[in-house]
N, C-alpha and C positions, 0 to 999 in steps of 0.2 A: 785782596777783596775788590771785586769789580764795582764801579760806581755808575749809576744810571741817573738821569735827571728825574724820570718818573717811572713808576712800576710798569706802565704800558710799554716803555722802551725795552724792558727786559723781556716781556712777553713777545714783543715783535721780533727780538733777536733770537730767542730760543724759547720754545715751549717747555718749561721745566717739568720734569717727571716727578720730582720730589717737592714738598712744600718749601718755600723760600722765606727766610727771615729777612725782611726789608729793614735795614737799620739806618738810623739818622744820628750819627755821632754828635752833630751840632746841638741836638736837643739835650744830650747828656751834659755837654759843656755849659750850656746856658743855665740848666738847672743847678749844676754844681756851683756856678758863679753866684746864683741867687743865694744859696745857703751860706756861702762864704762871706757875702756882702751884707746879709740881713740878719743872720742869726749869730749872736755873739757866743759861739760854741765851736769846739773842735769837731770837725766832721769825720765820722767813720762810716764809710759806705757799707751797707749790709749786703755782702756778696751773694747771699742766697737769692736775692731778688732777680739777679741776672748774672750768672758766673761766666759770662763770655769774656774772652781775653781782650776783645776790642773795647769792651766797657771799662775794664780795669785800666787799659792804656789811655783811653780818653780821659778818665778821671785823673790819672797821674799827670797828664799833659795840662789839665785844667787847674792843677795845684792841690788836688786832694791827696793827702799823704796818709790818712788813716783808713783802716779797713776792719770791719766787724766780721770775723770769721767764725765758723761753727764746726769745722772739721779739718783734718790734716790735708784733705784734697783742696780745700779752699785756701789753706795756708800756702801750699805748694803752688797753686795757681797764681796768687798774688806775688809770691817771691819770684816766679818765673818772669814777671813783668817788671817788678820793682824790688830791688835787693834791699833798699833802705826804708821801705814802707813801715808805718807803725801798725802792728797787728794786735787786735784785742780778741782773745779767744772767749767769746761771750756765750757759748753754750753752757748752761748751768750744770750739765752732767757730761763728764768726759771720762774716757778710759785712762788708766794710769799710763799706758804706753803713749797715748796721744799727748798727754801733758808733758811727759818726758821728752818726746821728740820735738814738740813745739818749743819747749824751753831751750834744750841743748842744741838742736839741729837748726832751728829757724829763728832763734832770738826773740821768741815771744815772751813778754814779761807781764802782760795783763790778762787776768783770768776772772771769770765771774763764778758765783756759787750761790746756792740758796739753802744750804744746810751745813751743819758742823762736820758731817762725814765727808762732804765734798771739800771743805776747807782743809781737813786733815789729809785727804788724798792729794791735793795740790802741793801741800808742804812736803809730804813724803816723796812724791814723784819728782820734785825739783831738788831733793836733798836739803830741804830747809833753807832755800835760797834767801839771801838778804834783800834782793832787789825786786821782789814781786809787787805788782800792783793788783790788789784784790778788791773786787766790786761785789757787793751783796745785792742779789736780785730780789726786789721787793714785789709782792703781789699788790696790785692796785685795781681799781674799778676799770672796766672796759666799756662803760656806757658811751655810746656814740660811735663805736667801731663796727665795721662790717664783719670783722673776724675778731673774736675774743681770744686772746692769748694768755689769759690769766689762770686757766684751769690746770695747766701742766707744770708751770714753773713759778717760783716766787715764794719767799717766806712770808707767812701771815703776819698781820699787824701785831698780834699778841706774842709771837715768838721772835719777832725781829730784833728787839732790844738786846737780847742775850747773844744773838748771832753777830750783831753789829759790834758788840763789845769784844767778843772772841776774835773777830777778824781784825779789829783795831789792834789788839794785843799781838796778833800774829805778824802784822806788818812791821818790818824793821826799817830798812832804808828806802823802801818804795812808797807807794801811795795807797790809801784806802778810800773806797768810795761806795756809792749806792747807785743802782740802776733799776729801771723798770720798763714796762711796755704797756702802753694804753690800748693796744689792739691795732690790728692792721686796718688801713683805710679809715682812719679816725676822722669823723665829720664834725667834731666839736672841738675847737681850739681850747675851750675851757677845761677839757678833760686833762690836759697837761698841767694846768694850774691846780686843779683839784688833786691830782696824783702827787704833785710836789708838796702840797700842804699835808697830805697823808704821810708821805715819807718824812717830811720835816718833823712831824709829831713823834715818829719813831726814833729819829735821831736825837731829839730833845730828851725823850724818855730814857734812852740809852746813855746819854751824857757823853757822847763821843764827838770828836772832831773829824769831819770828813774832808778829804782832799779833792774828791771828784763827785759831781752829780751828773749822771748820764740819763738823759730823758728818753733814750731808746729811739725806736722808729715810730711807725704808725702814720707818718705824714702821707696825705692822700694824693690821688690823681683824679682825672675827670673820666667818668664813664656815663653811658646813657642812664638818665634818671638820678645821677649822683654828681652834683656840682658843688664842690667844697667851698667854704668861705675863702676869701682872699688869703694867700699864704702869709701876708703880713700879720694877720690876726693870730696865726700860730706863733710867730716870732714874739709878738707882743705878750701873748699869754705866758709863754715860757719865761720871758724876761721878768714879768711881774711875779711869777711863781718863784723864780730864783731869788729875787730880791727879798721875798718874804721868808725864805728858808733860814734856819739857824746855822748859817755857814759864814766863813770869813771872806775877806777880800781876796785871799789867795786861792780859794776853792775854784777848781776848774769846772766849766760847764761843757759837757759832751752831748753829741746827738748821733743817731745811727739811721739816717734816711736810706731807704732802699727803693720802694715803689716810686716815691716822689722824684727820685733822680733819673729813673730809667723807663717808667711806664710809657711816656710819650715817644720814646726813641725807636720803637720797633712795631712793625705790623707783620702779619703773616699772609703770604700769597698762597692760596690753596686752590686746587683745581676741582671742578665739578665732574665726578666720574659717572654720575647717574642722577636723573631726576624722576621722582615718583610723586606726582601731584605737588604738594607743598613741601615735600621732603627732598633735600639735596644731599647726596652722598659725596663726601669730600675725601681728599687724600691726606687730611689731617683731622685730629679729633681729640677726645679727652685723654687719651694716652700719649698724645703729642703735645701741642701747644695750647689746647683749648680746655685745660683742666677746670678753670673757673667758669667757663661757659656751661659745663656739665654740672659740677658739684655745687656751685653757687648760683647757677642759672643767670649769670650776667649776660645780657644781650649786647655784646660788643658791637661797635659801629662797623658797618660793612660798605664796601663799594664794589661794583662790577668793574673788572678790568678786561675790556674787550676791544679789539681792533675793528671797530665798526659801530653803527648806531644800535641803540637799545630802546626798549619801550620806556615811555615816560611814566607809565603806570607802575607804581610800586606795590608789591605784595609781600605779606609776611611769610617767611620760610623757617623751617626747622632743619637742623643739620644732623647728619650721621657721619661718624668717623669711619676709617678704613678697616678697623679690626672686626673680628667676628663676635665681639661682646656686645650685647644689647644695651649695656649701660653706656656705650660709646655714642651718646645722644646729647645734642645741644638744643634744647627746646626753643631758645630765642625769646620772642620772634626777631628774626633778622630780615630787615626790609631791603628787597632787591627788585630789579626790573622784572615784570611779569613774564617776559620772554626768555628768562635765563635758561640755559640748556647745557647738556653734556659738552665738555671741552672748554667751557668758560672758566675764567679765573676770578676769584673773589679776594679782595684785600680786606683782612679783618684787623681793625686798628686797636691801638692802645694796649698792645701785648708785650711791651718791653719788660714788664715785671711779671714774674711767675708765668711766663709763656714757654719759651724754649727751656727754661730752667726746670720745668716739670715733665719734660719729655721722657718717655721710656722706650724700650725696644720691644714691647709686647707685640706678639703676633708678627714680628718682623718689620713693624713700622716704627716711626718716631724720628728717623734721621731727616735732616733738613739741610738745604743749601743756605748760603748767606750772601747778600748783596747790599751795597749801600745805595741809598736814593737821596736825592737832594730836595725833594718837595717837603712841604710842611706836614707835621703830624695832624691827625684828625681833630685834635683839641689840645689846648695848652694852658697851663697855669702861669706861664712865663712869657706870654706875649707872642708866641710863635704862630698861634692859630686862635680861633674863638675859644672862649672859656667853657662853652657848653656844646653838647652834641644834640642837634635837633631831633626830636622824637616825632614819629609819624602817627597821626591819628586816623583811625578808621572812619568811614562814613557814619557809622552808628555813634561813635564818640563825638563827632562833630555835631550831629543832630542833637545829641543829649546836651551839648554845651549851649545850643540855641534855645532850648526849652526854658520858658520863664515859669518858675514855680512861685505861687503866691502863698505866703505863710498864713495860717489860720489864726485869727485873734485868740488870745488866751482868756481864761476865766469865764465870767458870765457872758461876755460879748460873744465869745466863741460858741458857747452853748446855745445862745439865742439864734446865731446864724445857722447852726446845725439843725435846730428845730424848725426853721423856716423851709428847709429843703424837702 
């Protein structure tokens, strides 16, 4: 992988035909170190956030040994980089063949489940193995999250005690635990504490001892209009919640960060193939790395990458991707110099999580190149860049901010004032 100091150096050397994932391995290392130093938990990276080999290698080099995997492909990816990594197959619904291959071919011992049928499936597919670690996925509130992940998986509060008891009885020489997910891009640290209290009540009602409490993922990153609380508040909330749970001193605390480890680490370098007024047609889009820009309408931060001067006047633009599908549209607004034109390159930031991971081959597009850059990310929760991304206000918005609105007196005083008009 070629390394450049700045994205402009790449553009100057070669005008890339395909979109380029600009990666910053140091950002991953710094984020990994924060979790290891500040959260008293075993870290399992959620591979789905960015399944790039360089990410796995960077995490291994940074001391991360655990990986949350959801498929055989992810298992094989991690194993290709680290033969002795700890793998947790945390997808609550797995095929029998996937369970069998994971256990016998790849040494996976940790599996999650959210119903008794899945529990029995795991036992059958592993030949009733004695060394299984089984985690019950609990349904919890997703208040405060940009994406709720509570609708598809998780045993309900009323059904949890029976499943917890059945799982406890099924575990022999391994470990039994609970896991949950507060939702992706969680903006409220208190959501973890509330979820742990909810899970704790189910554990107490079931009357079981749990060896593992896995708080899952949901740890956020910085995006325009979304500046999370300081990461220390998340650690504090989790530690408080853990201390209040009906568990013993030997119970292990786990976490599965994905977005928070990799979001800052990558941006996408896309080319403008055509401009129509405020619409820019790019060589990347919603079927490529910009899924969230379309489906969640996130206005990711942007920079013009041009070897030459640009207008100081910023204008809002919308993007269209390269496919023939009209849904391949990113409304933005994305603020860029008013004189942007065909052939210019745009860096779209904070796409290390769920960027290239979401790419498809639809319409013959979706492939991208990769290059490392040494500059800072556009924002950072770990001190590598400012914690927030400046937002651009239009002239109308600025004027509205300057208007002084006087409140009308309430009650009889207000009625008398109105009568005098």
